[in-house]
Steps between C-alpha positions, in 0.01 A plus 500: 500500500804466274834606652797582275845556647658804334836460674818319406604223738788579732800267477877526516556492123230753406585802283596819682572857396850514348638744760365296796636190666343159438240376748620259769287232661684295761385226733534626858339221702391144422226299670728201560769720664305789656143376531381760249584614149594856411674679214681832473390698197698800378434704188471857383155656528470517122552131436208321341149644499501799732340832586680835484382756754550875460785478756693290246569812291369804689678636810173582675298214346286252689621152582267209425394471865381864498221422253162380625440128448213595268759645261605145414162382377268619228384460147776431253511544126747307285583678176654297217803687365673187370518643147701801617875445504617848598346789688129471584343828382218691667288445187504126573358555850246766402282240329469332842420816698146397598619164633801661670270747678313205654817326620728516801795326337629501144710198406677504165548166325799532267576128473846573638466245781550230234865613495534439878822309563682630191731800467255648247258557790714795613528665156277733298168413666203730432436783746249782520593827335532785748190655344306175559616487862388860560168423330440207738533734799166658398331191642470400866711190459648313795763331289658413170661169410694346215642161403854635458794571731418871535261775397804691370764371257760287682778747417308807619678706764225761544199263530241747367208252487563390859506863612183599313293211634648484851454877544131427442502253794464194278676178586688334215494125448784361290591154369141379478425177316192314372323821399398325178277275713288794611483703180148625428404469866474777754 
């Protein structure tokens, strides 16, 4: 079995959302002094690769621990949208409807993770159109993921894509990486 890590590594100098604080990793105990080693790690929940639960945006939404464990496994489909540099239209997804119907997770490869570590990572990344997000709710998906900082534009204050998908009890996975390594696999 081939295993591919889709998450960014956590470290003190990693990129973080512009309105958050940087992650902190500090040595707490050392083997030579304390007989054991331990670190204190502090960062915002949306640092690095992470999952958004409905409670992130919706007042009455579920937290991640309120989902069944089975919600975190299933058949995933990676869709290559690397040629789209703006809004991903519903027409783009419709050609994949049969494969989407057989999937639990839809992961969109935009190629944006190549910008990880640069300021361009936080600017003008492709997102679903609202129509495309609504269209995806027709399926019994457990989750939706993307290799960008957010499913909504970084400057969005209303977060319509978050709301559409989270209201449908999907989890959202943001800041994925290495999706190109699993293109054309399910």
